[in-house]
Every structure is written in structure tokens, then in C-alpha cells.
DSSP file (Angstrom, degrees, kcal/mol; ACC not computed):
  #  RESIDUE AA STRUCTURE BP1 BP2  ACC     N-H-->O    O-->H-N    N-H-->O    O-->H-N    TCO  KAPPA ALPHA  PHI   PSI    X-CA   Y-CA   Z-CA
    1    1 A M              0   0    0      0, 0.0     2,-0.3     0, 0.0     3,-0.0   0.000 360.0 360.0 360.0 135.8  -36.4  -22.5   -9.3
    2    2 A S     >  -     0   0    0      1,-0.2     4,-1.8     2,-0.0     5,-0.1  -0.520 360.0-151.0 -74.6 129.6  -35.7  -19.6  -11.5
    3    3 A S  H  > S+     0   0    0     -2,-0.3     4,-2.2     2,-0.2     5,-0.2   0.845  98.4  58.2 -69.0 -31.5  -38.0  -19.1  -14.4
    4    4 A L  H  > S+     0   0    0      1,-0.2     4,-2.5     2,-0.2    -1,-0.2   0.944 107.3  46.2 -60.5 -47.4  -35.2  -17.4  -16.3
    5    5 A L  H  > S+     0   0    0      2,-0.2     4,-2.5     1,-0.2    -1,-0.2   0.856 109.0  55.3 -66.9 -34.0  -33.1  -20.5  -16.0
    6    6 A E  H  X S+     0   0    0     -4,-1.8     4,-1.6     2,-0.2    -1,-0.2   0.936 111.2  44.9 -60.5 -45.1  -36.0  -22.7  -17.0
    7    7 A R  H  X S+     0   0    0     -4,-2.2     4,-1.0     1,-0.2    -2,-0.2   0.885 111.8  52.3 -67.8 -38.3  -36.4  -20.7  -20.2
    8    8 A L  H >< S+     0   0    0     -4,-2.5     3,-0.6     1,-0.2     4,-0.5   0.906 107.2  52.9 -63.0 -40.9  -32.6  -20.8  -20.8
    9    9 A R  H >< S+     0   0    0     -4,-2.5     3,-0.8     1,-0.2     4,-0.2   0.873 105.0  55.3 -62.5 -36.7  -32.6  -24.6  -20.4
   10   10 A Q  H 3< S+     0   0    0     -4,-1.6    -1,-0.2     1,-0.2     3,-0.2   0.790 117.3  35.9 -65.3 -26.7  -35.4  -24.8  -23.0
   11   11 A H  T X< S+     0   0    0     -4,-1.0     3,-2.3    -3,-0.6     7,-0.3   0.282  80.2 111.0-109.9   9.4  -33.2  -22.8  -25.5
   12   12 A Q  T <  S+     0   0    0     -3,-0.8    -1,-0.1    -4,-0.5    -2,-0.1   0.738  79.7  52.2 -63.1 -21.3  -29.7  -24.1  -24.7
   13   13 A D  T 3  S+     0   0    0     -4,-0.2     2,-1.4    -3,-0.2    -1,-0.3   0.472  82.5  99.3 -90.3  -2.0  -29.5  -26.0  -28.0
   14   14 A D    <>  -     0   0    0     -3,-2.3     4,-2.5     1,-0.2     5,-0.2  -0.691  54.8-174.3 -84.6  91.2  -30.4  -22.8  -29.9
   15   15 A R  H  > S+     0   0    0     -2,-1.4     4,-2.3     1,-0.2    -1,-0.2   0.840  78.9  53.9 -60.6 -35.9  -26.8  -21.8  -30.9
   16   16 A G  H  > S+     0   0    0      2,-0.2     4,-2.2     1,-0.2    -1,-0.2   0.932 110.3  45.7 -64.6 -45.6  -27.9  -18.5  -32.5
   17   17 A M  H  > S+     0   0    0      1,-0.2     4,-2.5     2,-0.2    -2,-0.2   0.926 113.0  50.3 -63.6 -44.0  -29.7  -17.4  -29.3
   18   18 A M  H  X S+     0   0    0     -4,-2.5     4,-1.9    -7,-0.3    -1,-0.2   0.903 110.2  50.4 -62.0 -40.5  -26.8  -18.4  -27.1
   19   19 A A  H  X S+     0   0    0     -4,-2.3     4,-0.8    -5,-0.2    -1,-0.2   0.913 111.9  47.5 -63.4 -42.5  -24.4  -16.5  -29.3
   20   20 A N  H  < S+     0   0    0     -4,-2.2     3,-0.4     1,-0.2     4,-0.4   0.865 108.9  53.8 -69.0 -35.1  -26.5  -13.4  -29.2
   21   21 A L  H >< S+     0   0    0     -4,-2.5     3,-1.4     1,-0.2    -1,-0.2   0.876 103.5  57.1 -65.3 -36.3  -26.9  -13.7  -25.4
   22   22 A R  H >< S+     0   0    0     -4,-1.9     3,-2.0     1,-0.3    -1,-0.2   0.777  91.3  73.1 -63.9 -24.9  -23.1  -13.8  -25.1
   23   23 A C  G >< S+     0   0    0     -4,-0.8     3,-1.9    -3,-0.4     6,-0.4   0.748  79.1  73.7 -61.6 -22.8  -23.0  -10.5  -26.9
   24   24 A S  G <  S+     0   0    0     -3,-1.4    -1,-0.3    -4,-0.4     6,-0.2   0.651  85.8  66.2 -67.6 -11.1  -24.3   -8.8  -23.7
   25   25 A L  G <  S+     0   0    0     -3,-2.0     2,-0.5    -4,-0.2    -1,-0.3   0.593  94.1  66.6 -81.3 -11.4  -20.8   -9.3  -22.3
   26   26 A V  S X> S-     0   0    0     -3,-1.9     3,-2.1    -4,-0.2     4,-1.2  -0.953  78.1-143.1-117.5 121.0  -19.3   -6.9  -24.8
   27   27 A D  G >4 S+     0   0    0     -2,-0.5     3,-0.6     1,-0.3     4,-0.3   0.868  99.3  45.1 -51.3 -47.7  -20.3   -3.2  -24.6
   28   28 A N  G 34 S+     0   0    0      1,-0.2    -1,-0.3     2,-0.1    -4,-0.1   0.436 120.4  41.4 -82.7   5.0  -20.5   -2.5  -28.3
   29   29 A K  G X4 S+     0   0    0     -3,-2.1     3,-2.3    -6,-0.4     4,-0.5   0.416  80.4 100.8-121.3  -3.9  -22.4   -5.7  -29.0
   30   30 A K  G XX S+     0   0    0     -4,-1.2     3,-1.3    -3,-0.6     4,-0.8   0.766  70.5  70.7 -60.7 -24.9  -24.9   -5.8  -26.2
   31   31 A H  G 34 S+     0   0    0     -4,-0.3    -1,-0.3     1,-0.3     3,-0.3   0.776  89.2  64.2 -61.4 -24.7  -27.7   -4.5  -28.4
   32   32 A R  G <4 S+     0   0    0     -3,-2.3     4,-0.4     1,-0.2    -1,-0.3   0.786 100.8  51.3 -67.4 -26.6  -27.6   -7.9  -30.2
   33   33 A A  T X> S+     0   0    0     -3,-1.3     4,-2.6    -4,-0.5     3,-0.5   0.740  88.2  83.4 -81.7 -23.5  -28.7   -9.6  -27.0
   34   34 A W  H 3X S+     0   0    0     -4,-0.8     4,-2.4    -3,-0.3     5,-0.2   0.869  88.5  48.5 -55.4 -46.6  -31.7   -7.3  -26.3
   35   35 A P  H 3> S+     0   0    0      0, 0.0     4,-1.8     0, 0.0    -1,-0.2   0.882 115.3  46.6 -61.6 -33.8  -34.3   -9.1  -28.5
   36   36 A F  H <> S+     0   0    0     -3,-0.5     4,-1.3    -4,-0.4    -2,-0.2   0.840 109.5  52.1 -78.6 -33.4  -33.3  -12.4  -27.1
   37   37 A L  H  <>S+     0   0    0     -4,-2.6     5,-3.0     2,-0.2     4,-0.3   0.914 109.6  51.7 -63.3 -41.5  -33.4  -11.2  -23.5
   38   38 A N  H ><5S+     0   0    0     -4,-2.4     3,-1.5    -5,-0.3    -2,-0.2   0.908 106.5  52.7 -60.6 -42.6  -36.9   -9.9  -24.3
   39   39 A R  H 3<5S+     0   0    0     -4,-1.8    -1,-0.2     1,-0.3    -2,-0.2   0.792 108.1  52.0 -64.0 -27.3  -38.0  -13.3  -25.6
   40   40 A L  T 3<5S-     0   0    0     -4,-1.3    -1,-0.3    -3,-0.2    -2,-0.2   0.469 121.9-108.7 -86.5  -1.8  -36.8  -14.8  -22.3
   41   41 A G  T < 5S+     0   0    0     -3,-1.5     2,-0.5    -4,-0.3    -3,-0.2   0.719  73.3 139.2  83.2  21.9  -38.9  -12.3  -20.4
   42   42 A V      < -     0   0    0     -5,-3.0     2,-0.3    -6,-0.1    -1,-0.3  -0.859  53.1-128.6-103.3 130.1  -35.8  -10.3  -19.1
   43   43 A Q    >   -     0   0    0     -2,-0.5     3,-2.2     1,-0.1     7,-0.2  -0.592  21.4-126.6 -73.2 138.2  -35.9   -6.6  -19.0
   44   44 A I  T 3  S+     0   0    0      1,-0.3    -1,-0.1    -2,-0.3     6,-0.1   0.795 108.3  52.6 -58.1 -31.9  -32.9   -5.1  -20.7
   45   45 A D  T 3  S+     0   0    0      1,-0.1     2,-1.4     5,-0.0    -1,-0.3   0.394  78.5 105.6 -89.0   4.8  -31.9   -3.1  -17.7
   46   46 A N    <>  -     0   0    0     -3,-2.2     4,-2.4     1,-0.2     5,-0.2  -0.695  50.0-176.3 -83.9  92.4  -32.0   -6.0  -15.3
   47   47 A K  H  > S+     0   0    0     -2,-1.4     4,-2.4     1,-0.2     5,-0.2   0.843  75.9  52.6 -64.5 -36.1  -28.3   -6.5  -14.9
   48   48 A T  H  > S+     0   0    0      2,-0.2     4,-2.2     1,-0.2    -1,-0.2   0.955 113.2  42.6 -65.7 -49.3  -28.4   -9.6  -12.8
   49   49 A A  H  > S+     0   0    0      1,-0.2     4,-2.4     2,-0.2    -2,-0.2   0.876 113.7  53.7 -64.8 -36.9  -30.7  -11.5  -15.1
   50   50 A T  H  X S+     0   0    0     -4,-2.4     4,-2.2     2,-0.2    -1,-0.2   0.923 110.4  45.0 -64.2 -44.9  -28.6  -10.3  -18.1
   51   51 A I  H  X S+     0   0    0     -4,-2.4     4,-2.8     2,-0.2     5,-0.2   0.886 112.5  51.8 -69.1 -36.7  -25.3  -11.5  -16.7
   52   52 A I  H  X S+     0   0    0     -4,-2.2     4,-2.7    -5,-0.2     5,-0.2   0.927 110.7  48.3 -63.6 -43.5  -26.8  -14.8  -15.7
   53   53 A A  H  X S+     0   0    0     -4,-2.4     4,-2.2     2,-0.2    -2,-0.2   0.918 114.1  46.5 -61.9 -43.5  -28.2  -15.3  -19.2
   54   54 A A  H  X S+     0   0    0     -4,-2.2     4,-1.4     2,-0.2    -2,-0.2   0.905 113.6  47.9 -66.8 -41.7  -24.8  -14.4  -20.8
   55   55 A L  H  X S+     0   0    0     -4,-2.8     4,-2.5     2,-0.2    -2,-0.2   0.916 112.1  49.3 -65.7 -42.3  -22.9  -16.7  -18.4
   56   56 A Y  H  < S+     0   0    0     -4,-2.7    -2,-0.2     1,-0.2    -1,-0.2   0.906 109.8  51.8 -62.4 -41.0  -25.3  -19.6  -19.0
   57   57 A A  H  < S+     0   0    0     -4,-2.2    -1,-0.2    -5,-0.2    -2,-0.2   0.802 111.8  48.4 -65.0 -28.2  -24.9  -19.0  -22.7
   58   58 A T  H  < S+     0   0    0     -4,-1.4    -2,-0.2     1,-0.2    -1,-0.2   0.885 134.1   7.1 -77.0 -41.4  -21.1  -19.2  -22.3
   59   59 A H     <  +     0   0    0     -4,-2.5    -1,-0.2    -5,-0.1    67,-0.2  -0.717  63.8 176.6-147.0  86.6  -21.1  -22.3  -20.1
   60   60 A P        +     0   0    0      0, 0.0     2,-0.6     0, 0.0    -4,-0.1   0.472  45.8 114.7 -77.6   0.5  -24.4  -24.1  -19.8
   61   61 A E        +     0   0    0     63,-0.1    65,-1.8    -5,-0.1     2,-0.3  -0.596  50.5 174.1 -72.0 117.6  -23.0  -27.0  -17.8
   62   62 A E  B     -a  126   0A   0     -2,-0.6     2,-0.3    63,-0.3    65,-0.2  -0.828  27.4-162.9-130.7 164.2  -24.8  -26.6  -14.5
   63   63 A T        -     0   0    0     63,-1.5    66,-0.4    -2,-0.3    65,-0.3  -0.876  21.6-140.1-133.5 165.8  -25.3  -28.2  -11.1
   64   64 A R  S    S+     0   0    0     -2,-0.3     2,-0.3    63,-0.1    63,-0.1   0.352  77.7  86.3-107.0   3.0  -27.8  -27.7   -8.3
   65   65 A D  S    S-     0   0    0      2,-0.0    -2,-0.1    61,-0.0    62,-0.1  -0.785  80.8  -7.7-108.5 147.3  -25.3  -28.0   -5.5
   66   66 A G        -     0   0    0     -2,-0.3     2,-0.2     4,-0.1    64,-0.2   0.004  69.2 -94.5  75.8-174.3  -23.0  -25.5   -3.9
   67   67 A N     >  -     0   0    0     78,-0.1     4,-1.8    79,-0.1     3,-0.4  -0.587  51.8 -74.1-129.1-168.3  -22.1  -21.9   -4.6
   68   68 A L  H  > S+     0   0    0      1,-0.2     4,-2.4     2,-0.2     5,-0.2   0.769 128.2  61.5 -69.0 -23.3  -19.4  -20.2   -6.6
   69   69 A G  H  > S+     0   0    0      2,-0.2     4,-2.0     1,-0.2    -1,-0.2   0.909 105.0  47.7 -64.1 -41.6  -16.9  -20.9   -3.8
   70   70 A D  H  > S+     0   0    0     -3,-0.4     4,-2.3     2,-0.2    -2,-0.2   0.893 110.5  52.5 -64.3 -39.8  -17.5  -24.6   -4.4
   71   71 A T  H  X S+     0   0    0     -4,-1.8     4,-2.3     1,-0.2    -2,-0.2   0.927 109.3  48.7 -61.5 -45.3  -17.0  -24.1   -8.1
   72   72 A C  H  X S+     0   0    0     -4,-2.4     4,-2.5     1,-0.2    -1,-0.2   0.879 109.6  52.2 -64.1 -37.9  -13.7  -22.4   -7.5
   73   73 A R  H  X S+     0   0    0     -4,-2.0     4,-2.1     2,-0.2    -1,-0.2   0.912 110.0  48.9 -63.6 -41.5  -12.6  -25.2   -5.2
   74   74 A A  H  X S+     0   0    0     -4,-2.3     4,-2.4     2,-0.2    -2,-0.2   0.878 110.3  51.4 -65.5 -37.6  -13.4  -27.7   -7.9
   75   75 A I  H  X S+     0   0    0     -4,-2.3     4,-2.6     2,-0.2    -2,-0.2   0.931 108.5  51.6 -62.7 -44.8  -11.5  -25.6  -10.5
   76   76 A E  H  X>S+     0   0    0     -4,-2.5     5,-2.1     1,-0.2     4,-0.5   0.898 110.8  48.1 -59.3 -41.0   -8.5  -25.6   -8.2
   77   77 A Q  H ><5S+     0   0    0     -4,-2.1     3,-0.7     1,-0.2    -1,-0.2   0.909 111.8  49.2 -65.9 -42.1   -8.7  -29.3   -7.9
   78   78 A Q  H 3<5S+     0   0    0     -4,-2.4    -2,-0.2     1,-0.2    -1,-0.2   0.861 111.0  49.7 -65.4 -35.6   -8.9  -29.7  -11.7
   79   79 A R  H 3<5S-     0   0    0     -4,-2.6    -1,-0.2    -5,-0.2    -2,-0.2   0.580 108.4-129.6 -77.8  -9.1   -6.0  -27.4  -12.2
   80   80 A D  T <<5 +     0   0    0     -3,-0.7     2,-0.4    -4,-0.5    -3,-0.2   0.838  41.6 173.9  60.8  35.1   -4.1  -29.5   -9.6
   81   81 A D      < -     0   0    0     -5,-2.1     2,-0.6    -6,-0.2    -1,-0.2  -0.598  23.1-141.8 -69.9 129.4   -3.1  -26.3   -7.7
   82   82 A K        -     0   0    0     -2,-0.4     2,-0.4    -3,-0.1    -1,-0.0  -0.857   4.4-147.5-101.3 119.2   -1.3  -27.4   -4.6
   83   83 A R        -     0   0    0     -2,-0.6     2,-0.2    74,-0.1     6,-0.1  -0.672  21.3-163.0 -79.1 136.1   -2.0  -25.5   -1.4
   84   84 A S        -     0   0    0      4,-0.5     6,-0.1    -2,-0.4    -1,-0.0  -0.654  31.2-110.8-115.4 174.4    1.1  -25.5    0.9
   85   85 A D  S    S+     0   0    0     -2,-0.2    -1,-0.0     2,-0.0    -2,-0.0   0.603  91.8  85.1 -80.4 -11.6    1.6  -24.7    4.5
   86   86 A D  S    S-     0   0    0      2,-0.1    -2,-0.2     1,-0.1     0, 0.0  -0.115  98.1 -95.8 -82.3-173.5    3.5  -21.5    3.7
   87   87 A S  S    S+     0   0    0      2,-0.1     2,-0.4    -2,-0.0    -1,-0.1   0.397  85.6 115.0 -86.1   4.2    2.0  -18.1    3.1
   88   88 A K        -     0   0    0      1,-0.0    -4,-0.5     0, 0.0     2,-0.2  -0.619  57.7-143.3 -80.8 128.1    2.0  -18.4   -0.7
   89   89 A L        -     0   0    0     -2,-0.4    -2,-0.1    -6,-0.1    -6,-0.0  -0.585  15.4-116.3 -87.7 150.5   -1.4  -18.5   -2.3
   90   90 A T     >  -     0   0    0     -2,-0.2     4,-2.3     1,-0.1     5,-0.2  -0.426  32.8-107.2 -74.2 161.1   -2.3  -20.7   -5.3
   91   91 A P  H  > S+     0   0    0      0, 0.0     4,-2.2     0, 0.0     5,-0.2   0.877 122.8  51.4 -57.0 -37.1   -3.3  -18.9   -8.5
   92   92 A T  H  > S+     0   0    0      2,-0.2     4,-2.5     1,-0.2     5,-0.2   0.898 107.6  51.9 -68.2 -39.5   -6.9  -19.9   -7.9
   93   93 A E  H  > S+     0   0    0      2,-0.2     4,-2.5     1,-0.2    -1,-0.2   0.911 110.2  49.1 -62.1 -41.9   -6.8  -18.6   -4.4
   94   94 A R  H  X S+     0   0    0     -4,-2.3     4,-2.1     2,-0.2    -2,-0.2   0.934 112.6  46.8 -63.1 -45.4   -5.5  -15.2   -5.6
   95   95 A R  H  X S+     0   0    0     -4,-2.2     4,-2.1     1,-0.2    -2,-0.2   0.898 112.1  51.4 -63.2 -39.5   -8.2  -15.0   -8.3
   96   96 A F  H  X S+     0   0    0     -4,-2.5     4,-2.4     2,-0.2    -1,-0.2   0.899 107.6  52.2 -65.6 -40.6  -10.8  -16.0   -5.7
   97   97 A Q  H  X S+     0   0    0     -4,-2.5     4,-1.5     1,-0.2    -1,-0.2   0.905 108.9  50.5 -61.1 -41.0   -9.7  -13.3   -3.3
   98   98 A H  H  < S+     0   0    0     -4,-2.1     4,-0.5     1,-0.2    -1,-0.2   0.891 109.3  52.0 -63.0 -39.0   -9.9  -10.7   -6.1
   99   99 A L  H >< S+     0   0    0     -4,-2.1     3,-1.3     1,-0.2    -2,-0.2   0.936 108.2  50.3 -61.3 -46.9  -13.5  -12.0   -6.8
  100  100 A L  H 3< S+     0   0    0     -4,-2.4    -1,-0.2     1,-0.3    -2,-0.2   0.784 109.1  52.0 -64.7 -26.9  -14.5  -11.6   -3.1
  101  101 A S  T 3< S+     0   0    0     -4,-1.5    -1,-0.3    -5,-0.2    -2,-0.2   0.515  86.3 115.9 -86.6  -4.2  -13.1   -8.0   -3.0
  102  102 A A    <   -     0   0    0     -3,-1.3     2,-0.2    -4,-0.5     3,-0.1  -0.328  62.8-128.6 -70.3 145.2  -15.1   -6.9   -6.1
  103  103 A E      > -     0   0    0      1,-0.1     5,-1.4    -2,-0.0    -1,-0.1  -0.611  38.7 -86.2 -86.8 152.5  -17.8   -4.3   -5.9
  104  104 A R  T   5S+     0   0    0     -2,-0.2     2,-0.3     3,-0.1     3,-0.3  -0.242  95.0  33.8 -55.7 143.2  -21.2   -5.0   -7.3
  105  105 A G  T  >5S-     0   0    0      1,-0.2     4,-2.8     2,-0.1     5,-0.2  -0.849 118.9  -7.4 114.0-146.7  -21.6   -4.2  -11.0
  106  106 A D  H  >5S+     0   0    0     -2,-0.3     4,-2.6     1,-0.2     5,-0.2   0.861 130.3  54.0 -60.1 -39.5  -19.1   -4.4  -13.9
  107  107 A E  H  >5S+     0   0    0     -3,-0.3     4,-1.8     2,-0.2    -1,-0.2   0.952 113.6  41.5 -61.2 -49.9  -16.1   -5.3  -11.7
  108  108 A L  H  ><S+     0   0    0     -5,-1.4     4,-2.4     1,-0.2     5,-0.2   0.924 114.7  52.0 -63.1 -45.5  -17.9   -8.2  -10.0
  109  109 A N  H  X S+     0   0    0     -4,-2.8     4,-2.3     1,-0.2    -1,-0.2   0.894 109.1  49.1 -61.3 -41.3  -19.5   -9.4  -13.3
  110  110 A S  H  X S+     0   0    0     -4,-2.6     4,-1.7    -5,-0.2    -1,-0.2   0.877 112.2  48.7 -68.9 -34.9  -16.1   -9.4  -15.2
  111  111 A R  H  X S+     0   0    0     -4,-1.8     4,-1.6    -5,-0.2    -2,-0.2   0.876 111.5  49.1 -71.6 -36.3  -14.5  -11.4  -12.4
  112  112 A I  H  X S+     0   0    0     -4,-2.4     4,-2.7     2,-0.2    -2,-0.2   0.893 107.2  56.4 -67.7 -38.4  -17.3  -13.9  -12.3
  113  113 A L  H  X S+     0   0    0     -4,-2.3     4,-2.5     1,-0.2    -2,-0.2   0.921 105.5  51.1 -57.6 -43.8  -17.0  -14.2  -16.1
  114  114 A R  H  X S+     0   0    0     -4,-1.7     4,-2.0     1,-0.2    -1,-0.2   0.893 110.5  48.9 -61.4 -39.4  -13.4  -15.2  -15.7
  115  115 A I  H  X S+     0   0    0     -4,-1.6     4,-2.6     2,-0.2    -2,-0.2   0.923 111.0  49.6 -66.1 -43.4  -14.3  -17.9  -13.1
  116  116 A V  H  X S+     0   0    0     -4,-2.7     4,-2.5     1,-0.2    -2,-0.2   0.886 109.8  51.3 -63.9 -38.4  -17.1  -19.2  -15.4
  117  117 A L  H  X S+     0   0    0     -4,-2.5     4,-2.2     2,-0.2    -1,-0.2   0.889 110.6  48.6 -65.4 -38.0  -14.6  -19.4  -18.3
  118  118 A M  H  X S+     0   0    0     -4,-2.0     4,-1.6     2,-0.2    -2,-0.2   0.904 110.6  51.4 -65.7 -40.3  -12.2  -21.3  -16.1
  119  119 A A  H  <>S+     0   0    0     -4,-2.6     5,-3.0     1,-0.2     4,-0.4   0.906 109.8  50.0 -62.2 -41.3  -15.0  -23.6  -15.1
  120  120 A K  H ><5S+     0   0    0     -4,-2.5     3,-1.2     1,-0.2    -2,-0.2   0.928 108.2  52.2 -62.5 -44.9  -15.8  -24.2  -18.8
  121  121 A A  H 3<5S+     0   0    0     -4,-2.2    -1,-0.2     1,-0.3    -2,-0.2   0.817 117.9  38.0 -61.7 -30.9  -12.2  -25.0  -19.6
  122  122 A K  T 3<5S-     0   0    0     -4,-1.6    -1,-0.3    -5,-0.1    -2,-0.2   0.290 111.0-117.8-103.8   8.5  -12.1  -27.6  -16.8
  123  123 A S  T < 5 +     0   0    0     -3,-1.2    -3,-0.2    -4,-0.4    -4,-0.1   0.875  59.7 154.5  55.5  41.5  -15.6  -28.9  -17.3
  124  124 A V      < -     0   0    0     -5,-3.0    -1,-0.2    -6,-0.1    -2,-0.1  -0.890  40.2-129.2 -99.1 123.3  -16.7  -27.8  -13.8
  125  125 A P        -     0   0    0      0, 0.0     2,-0.4     0, 0.0   -63,-0.3  -0.304  16.4-141.4 -71.5 157.6  -20.5  -27.2  -13.6
  126  126 A V  B     -a   62   0A   0    -65,-1.8   -63,-1.5   -67,-0.2     2,-1.3  -0.940  12.1-130.5-120.3 140.0  -21.9  -23.9  -12.1
  127  127 A N     >  +     0   0    0     -2,-0.4     4,-2.2   -65,-0.2     5,-0.1  -0.741  30.9 174.6 -88.6  91.0  -24.9  -23.5   -9.9
  128  128 A Y  H  > S+     0   0    0     -2,-1.3     4,-2.5   -65,-0.3     5,-0.2   0.808  73.7  60.8 -70.9 -30.1  -26.6  -20.7  -11.8
  129  129 A E  H  > S+     0   0    0    -66,-0.4     4,-1.6     2,-0.2    -1,-0.2   0.961 112.0  38.3 -58.9 -50.9  -29.7  -20.8   -9.5
  130  130 A R  H  > S+     0   0    0      1,-0.2     4,-3.0     2,-0.2    -2,-0.2   0.886 113.7  55.9 -68.5 -39.6  -27.6  -20.0   -6.5
  131  131 A L  H  X S+     0   0    0     -4,-2.2     4,-2.4     1,-0.2     5,-0.2   0.897 105.1  52.7 -61.3 -40.3  -25.4  -17.5   -8.5
  132  132 A E  H  X S+     0   0    0     -4,-2.5     4,-1.7     2,-0.2    -1,-0.2   0.932 112.9  44.1 -60.6 -45.9  -28.5  -15.5   -9.5
  133  133 A T  H  X S+     0   0    0     -4,-1.6     4,-1.7     1,-0.2    -2,-0.2   0.921 112.7  52.0 -64.0 -44.6  -29.6  -15.2   -5.9
  134  134 A D  H  < S+     0   0    0     -4,-3.0    -2,-0.2     1,-0.2    -1,-0.2   0.871 109.4  49.4 -62.9 -37.2  -26.1  -14.4   -4.7
  135  135 A L  H >< S+     0   0    0     -4,-2.4     3,-1.0     1,-0.2    -1,-0.2   0.861 107.8  54.1 -70.5 -34.6  -25.7  -11.6   -7.3
  136  136 A K  H 3< S+     0   0    0     -4,-1.7    -1,-0.2     1,-0.3    -2,-0.2   0.875 121.1  31.7 -63.6 -36.0  -29.1  -10.1   -6.3
  137  137 A Y  T 3< S+     0   0    0     -4,-1.7     2,-0.5    -5,-0.1     5,-0.3  -0.254  80.3 169.4-117.7  43.9  -28.0  -10.0   -2.7
  138  138 A W    <   +     0   0    0     -3,-1.0     2,-0.3     4,-0.1   -34,-0.1  -0.426  28.2 120.7 -63.2 113.0  -24.2   -9.4   -3.1
  139  139 A N  S  > S-     0   0    0     -2,-0.5     4,-2.3    -5,-0.1     5,-0.2  -0.868  79.0 -71.3-157.3-173.1  -23.1   -8.5    0.4
  140  140 A E  H  > S+     0   0    0     -2,-0.3     4,-2.5     1,-0.2     5,-0.2   0.849 126.1  56.6 -62.6 -35.1  -20.7   -9.6    3.2
  141  141 A R  H  > S+     0   0    0      2,-0.2     4,-2.3     1,-0.2    -1,-0.2   0.919 108.1  47.1 -63.6 -43.2  -22.8  -12.7    4.0
  142  142 A T  H  > S+     0   0    0     -5,-0.3     4,-2.4     2,-0.2     5,-0.2   0.932 112.0  50.3 -63.5 -45.6  -22.6  -13.9    0.4
  143  143 A R  H  X S+     0   0    0     -4,-2.3     4,-2.6     1,-0.2    -2,-0.2   0.917 111.4  49.0 -57.9 -44.0  -18.8  -13.3    0.4
  144  144 A T  H  X S+     0   0    0     -4,-2.5     4,-2.7     1,-0.2    -1,-0.2   0.892 109.8  51.1 -65.1 -40.6  -18.5  -15.3    3.6
  145  145 A E  H  X S+     0   0    0     -4,-2.3     4,-2.0     2,-0.2    -1,-0.2   0.909 112.2  46.7 -63.7 -41.6  -20.5  -18.2    2.3
  146  146 A W  H  X S+     0   0    0     -4,-2.4     4,-2.5     2,-0.2    -2,-0.2   0.932 113.6  48.2 -64.8 -45.0  -18.4  -18.4   -0.8
  147  147 A A  H  X S+     0   0    0     -4,-2.6     4,-3.0     1,-0.2    -2,-0.2   0.901 110.1  52.2 -63.3 -41.0  -15.2  -18.2    1.2
  148  148 A T  H  < S+     0   0    0     -4,-2.7    -1,-0.2     1,-0.2    -2,-0.2   0.896 111.9  46.6 -61.3 -40.9  -16.4  -20.9    3.7
  149  149 A A  H >< S+     0   0    0     -4,-2.0     3,-0.8    -5,-0.2    -2,-0.2   0.897 115.5  45.5 -68.6 -40.0  -17.2  -23.2    0.7
  150  150 A F  H 3< S+     0   0    0     -4,-2.5     2,-0.3     1,-0.3    -2,-0.2   0.938 121.4  36.0 -70.1 -47.1  -13.8  -22.5   -0.9
  151  151 A W  T 3< S+     0   0    0     -4,-3.0    -1,-0.3    -5,-0.2    -2,-0.1  -0.299  85.2 171.3-102.0  48.4  -11.7  -22.9    2.2
  152  152 A A    X   -     0   0    0     -3,-0.8     3,-1.3    -2,-0.3     2,-0.1  -0.363  35.5-117.3 -62.7 131.5  -13.7  -25.6    3.8
  153  153 A Q  T 3  S+     0   0    0      1,-0.2    -1,-0.1    -5,-0.1     3,-0.1  -0.430  96.8  22.9 -67.9 141.4  -12.1  -27.1    6.8
  154  154 A G  T 3  S+     0   0    0      1,-0.2     8,-3.5    -2,-0.1     2,-0.6   0.462  95.9 112.4  82.9   0.0  -11.2  -30.8    6.5
  155  155 A V  B <   -B  161   0B   0     -3,-1.3    -1,-0.2     6,-0.2     6,-0.1  -0.929  46.0-169.5-110.6 118.5  -11.1  -30.7    2.7
  156  156 A V    >   -     0   0    0      4,-0.7     3,-2.7    -2,-0.6    -3,-0.0  -0.927  36.5-107.1-102.9 121.7   -7.8  -31.2    1.1
  157  157 A P  T 3  S+     0   0    0      0, 0.0     3,-0.1     0, 0.0   -74,-0.1  -0.198 105.0  15.0 -51.5 129.0   -7.9  -30.5   -2.6
  158  158 A G  T 3  S+     0   0    0      1,-0.3     2,-0.2   -76,-0.0   -76,-0.0   0.353 118.5  79.4  89.6  -6.3   -7.7  -33.7   -4.6
  159  159 A N  S <  S-     0   0    0     -3,-2.7    -1,-0.3     1,-0.1     3,-0.1  -0.751  82.4 -96.5-126.7 173.7   -8.5  -35.9   -1.6
  160  160 A E        -     0   0    0     -2,-0.2    -4,-0.7     1,-0.2    -1,-0.1  -0.205  64.2 -61.3 -78.4 177.6  -11.5  -37.0    0.5
  161  161 A V  B     -B  155   0B   0     -6,-0.1     2,-0.4     1,-0.1    -6,-0.2  -0.407  52.4-143.8 -63.4 133.9  -12.6  -35.3    3.7
  162  162 A V              0   0    0     -8,-3.5    -1,-0.1    -2,-0.1    -3,-0.0  -0.865 360.0 360.0-102.8 133.0   -9.9  -35.5    6.4
  163  163 A V              0   0    0     -2,-0.4    -1,-0.1    -8,-0.0    -8,-0.0   0.413 360.0 360.0-105.3 360.0  -11.0  -36.0   10.0
């Protein structure tokens, strides 16, 4: 269990702290988050911990199951995006493909932020414990695990498992 997430959970009702942590998502406001990151035991230059804190402050509804691929699949189900047999991708599939192609750093962080905002809009929880680990080790294996979860065989969006 992440000690950062434990500390974030303790402060999730502190609206001021959460607002200041969200400031780290905006370049000209990120200095507002620094004192609060320090209080959480996060070094200001730790980009992974900083983005996790900001994302949690944006959407603290969390789960302990799955990865971001599972979250995207749940968003797709909530949006009632229908996958068809043709070659046309759903909007969620396109966004997910863009996420998987992102390079580590600002590009990846901004795409994950968009997914978290979509999750918030649809009340879909996020596994921040797993996301923190996945961001630390962003590589082909992580991308494949997310893709496997999103495009799980035998799962039809909106329905139970098909055998």
C-alpha cells in the first residue's frame, strides 16, 4: 500500500489542500501545490507522486481492483459506446489508443488526466495504487496489461462475460 495514498486519504476532506494539489496540473500555478506536497512527504521534483496526488485531488473515488485499462472499459460502458464488428473504433477506444501511444512525461500525464476527468464525470473509480506503480514503470509491459484489460476477450461492454 502506498504511503502517499494513505496520507491523501487522510486529507481527502480537506478541500483547501485538494484544491492546491490540483494546481500542480497547471504550469503557472504548480507552486501553490509545493507546500502541500511537502506536507504529504512528496519531493517537489517527484513527477509520479505529484501527478498521482493531483489526480487523486481531482477524483478521489478509488478502487483496489484493476488498472487504467479496466477503468477505460468501465467508462466506455457508462458512456454506452457500442463496439461494432466493423473497423470503426468507439470514441473511448480512440482515446485509449492515444493514451497507450503516449511517451512518459507531460504527454502521458495529460492523457491520463483526461481519462481521470472522464472517470469522474461517469463516477467510475480509479485504482491509484496500481496507477502509481504503472507510471513508475511505464513500458511496453504496462501498455500491454492495460490493453489486455480494456479489450478483454469474452467481455461485451454492458453485458456479462460471454463464453
